[in-house]
C-alpha positions as CSV (number, residue, x, y, z in Angstrom):
1,X,-127.8,37.7,-54.8
2,X,-128.7,34.2,-55.7
3,X,-126.6,32.4,-58.4
4,X,-128.2,29.5,-60.1
5,X,-126.3,26.8,-61.7
6,X,-127.1,25.2,-64.9
7,X,-124.3,22.7,-65.4
8,X,-121.5,21.1,-63.4
9,X,-119.1,23.1,-65.5
10,X,-120.8,26.4,-64.2
11,X,-120.6,25.1,-60.6
12,X,-117.0,24.3,-60.9
13,X,-116.2,27.7,-62.3
14,X,-117.9,29.4,-59.2
15,X,-116.0,27.1,-57.1
16,X,-113.0,28.0,-58.7
17,X,-113.4,31.7,-57.9
18,X,-113.9,30.8,-54.3
19,X,-110.7,28.7,-54.2
20,X,-108.8,31.3,-55.8
21,X,-109.9,33.7,-53.1
22,X,-109.2,31.2,-50.3
23,X,-105.5,30.6,-51.7
24,X,-104.8,34.3,-51.1
25,X,-105.4,34.0,-47.5
26,X,-103.2,31.1,-46.4
27,X,-101.5,33.6,-44.1
28,X,-104.8,33.8,-42.1
29,X,-105.2,30.1,-41.7
30,X,-101.5,29.9,-40.5
31,X,-102.0,32.7,-38.1
32,X,-105.2,31.0,-36.7
33,X,-103.3,27.7,-36.2
34,X,-100.7,29.4,-34.2
35,X,-103.1,31.1,-32.1
36,X,-105.1,28.0,-31.5
37,X,-102.0,26.1,-30.4
38,X,-101.3,28.7,-27.8
39,X,-105.0,28.7,-26.8
40,X,-105.2,25.0,-26.3
41,X,-101.9,24.9,-24.6
42,X,-103.1,27.4,-22.0
43,X,-106.3,25.2,-21.1
44,X,-108.6,27.4,-23.2
45,X,-111.3,26.4,-25.7
46,X,-112.6,26.8,-29.2
47,X,-116.3,27.4,-29.5
48,X,-118.0,27.3,-32.9
49,X,-121.3,28.0,-34.6
50,X,-123.2,28.5,-37.8
51,X,-126.6,28.2,-39.3
52,X,-127.7,25.3,-41.7
53,X,-125.0,24.1,-43.7
54,X,-122.6,26.3,-41.9
55,X,-123.6,24.7,-38.7
56,X,-122.6,21.4,-40.2
57,X,-119.2,22.8,-41.1
58,X,-118.6,24.4,-37.8
59,X,-119.4,20.9,-36.2
60,X,-117.2,19.3,-38.7
61,X,-114.3,21.6,-37.3
62,X,-115.0,20.6,-33.7
63,X,-115.2,17.0,-34.6
64,X,-111.8,17.0,-36.2
65,X,-110.3,18.8,-33.3
66,X,-112.0,16.6,-30.4
67,X,-111.3,13.4,-32.5
68,X,-108.4,13.5,-35.0
69,X,-107.6,15.1,-38.3
70,X,-104.6,13.3,-39.7
71,X,-102.4,12.5,-36.8
72,X,-102.6,10.6,-33.5
73,X,-102.5,13.8,-31.3
74,X,-104.3,14.4,-28.1
75,X,-108.0,15.5,-28.0
76,X,-108.5,19.2,-28.3
77,X,-111.3,21.1,-26.4
78,X,-113.7,22.3,-29.1
79,X,-117.5,22.8,-28.8
80,X,-120.2,23.3,-31.5
81,X,-122.8,25.8,-29.9
82,X,-125.6,24.6,-32.2
83,X,-125.0,20.9,-31.2
84,X,-127.0,21.0,-28.0
85,X,-130.6,21.0,-29.1
86,X,-132.1,21.3,-25.8
87,X,-130.1,24.4,-24.9
88,X,-130.7,25.8,-28.4
89,X,-134.4,25.4,-28.4
90,X,-134.8,26.6,-24.7
91,X,-132.9,29.8,-25.5
92,X,-134.8,30.3,-28.7
93,X,-138.1,29.9,-26.8
94,X,-137.1,31.9,-23.9
95,X,-135.0,34.7,-25.3
96,X,-135.5,34.7,-29.0
97,X,-133.6,33.1,-31.9
98,X,-131.2,35.9,-32.1
99,X,-129.8,34.9,-28.7
100,X,-129.4,31.1,-29.3
101,X,-125.4,31.5,-29.7
102,X,-124.9,34.7,-27.6
103,X,-126.5,33.1,-24.5
104,X,-124.2,30.0,-24.9
105,X,-121.1,32.3,-25.3
106,X,-121.9,34.0,-22.1
107,X,-122.2,30.6,-20.4
108,X,-119.1,28.7,-21.8
109,X,-116.9,31.5,-23.0
110,X,-113.8,32.6,-21.0
111,X,-111.1,35.1,-21.6
112,X,-108.4,33.3,-23.7
113,X,-111.1,31.3,-25.6
114,X,-111.5,31.6,-29.4
115,X,-114.9,31.8,-31.0
116,X,-115.2,31.0,-34.7
117,X,-118.5,31.9,-36.5
118,X,-119.3,30.5,-39.9
119,X,-121.7,32.2,-42.5
120,X,-122.0,32.4,-46.1
121,X,-123.9,35.8,-46.0
122,X,-122.2,37.3,-43.0
123,X,-125.4,38.7,-42.0
124,X,-127.3,36.3,-39.7
125,X,-128.6,38.1,-36.4
126,X,-127.7,35.2,-34.1
127,X,-124.1,35.2,-35.3
128,X,-123.6,39.0,-35.0
129,X,-125.1,38.7,-31.5
130,X,-122.7,35.9,-30.7
131,X,-119.8,37.9,-32.0
132,X,-120.7,40.9,-29.8
133,X,-121.1,38.6,-26.9
134,X,-117.7,37.0,-27.5
135,X,-115.9,40.2,-27.6
136,X,-117.6,41.4,-24.5
137,X,-116.5,38.3,-22.7
138,X,-112.8,38.6,-23.8
139,X,-112.9,36.0,-26.5
140,X,-110.8,36.3,-29.6
141,X,-113.6,36.2,-32.3
142,X,-113.1,35.0,-35.8
143,X,-115.4,34.5,-38.9
144,X,-115.4,32.7,-42.0
145,X,-117.8,34.4,-44.4
146,X,-118.8,35.1,-48.1
147,X,-117.7,38.2,-49.8
148,X,-116.9,41.6,-48.3
149,X,-118.3,43.9,-47.0
150,X,-120.6,42.0,-44.7
151,X,-121.8,42.9,-41.0
152,X,-120.2,39.8,-39.4
153,X,-116.8,40.7,-40.8
154,X,-117.2,44.1,-39.1
155,X,-118.0,42.5,-35.6
156,X,-115.1,40.1,-35.4
157,X,-111.2,40.4,-34.7
158,X,-110.5,38.7,-38.0
159,X,-112.4,37.4,-40.9
160,X,-111.5,35.0,-43.8
161,X,-113.9,36.1,-46.5
162,X,-114.5,34.0,-49.7
163,X,-114.9,36.3,-52.6
164,X,-117.4,34.4,-54.7
165,X,-120.9,35.2,-55.7
166,X,-122.3,31.7,-55.2
167,X,-123.1,30.8,-51.5
168,X,-122.9,27.1,-52.3
169,X,-119.3,27.6,-53.6
170,X,-118.4,29.8,-50.5
171,X,-119.6,26.9,-48.3
172,X,-117.4,24.3,-50.0
173,X,-114.5,26.6,-50.0
174,X,-115.0,27.1,-46.4
175,X,-114.8,23.3,-45.9
176,X,-111.4,23.3,-47.5
177,X,-110.4,26.2,-45.3
178,X,-111.3,24.0,-42.3
179,X,-109.3,21.2,-43.4
180,X,-106.4,23.5,-44.1
181,X,-106.7,25.1,-40.6
182,X,-106.7,21.5,-39.1
183,X,-103.5,20.6,-41.1
184,X,-101.8,23.9,-40.1
185,X,-102.6,23.2,-36.4
186,X,-101.3,19.7,-36.5
187,X,-98.1,21.1,-38.2
188,X,-97.6,23.5,-35.2
189,X,-98.5,20.8,-32.5
190,X,-96.6,18.0,-34.1
191,X,-93.6,19.5,-35.9
192,X,-91.6,17.0,-38.0
193,X,-88.4,15.9,-36.2
194,X,-85.3,17.3,-37.5
195,X,-83.1,15.1,-39.6
196,X,-79.6,14.6,-38.2
197,X,-76.8,14.5,-40.7
């Protein structure tokens, strides 16, 4: 269903729905942060993918991890699968668009890695194929999606689903979820020192 916005107020109302949904899932982000801390400590990687605006958000996540978020911590190993345009176009040409991420998961994914897939619809065939490839290869597979039920949520180990009718608001809430995940991860990696009395 496509929702059209007439005014800023209507857009903010829809975004409010998405943010209210996100606020109820703080435990998911905390759990993911704990898992990522263990993943990185073991020398494993985070792989991320999405299409369109969701690709930009997945790449935003990997940039925050490889670069920095709010602290001066060490670089963390995170790869955006859609960022290698030569591989993406070659795989699409040779194997079809449905395989553009799955093939890369087969190449780069190792047991102990985490794969996170972003989608407002939860119905993209290339993300569904990537989720299946990730689970087959022994990765932990997560998704950020729009409302349930959706096919992608059914293919992953855990989904953070934004319950909101507007895909644009879902995407905006997902960006906040990405920042919250990065902040939670840094709290795990760099706990504040205890104050002695």
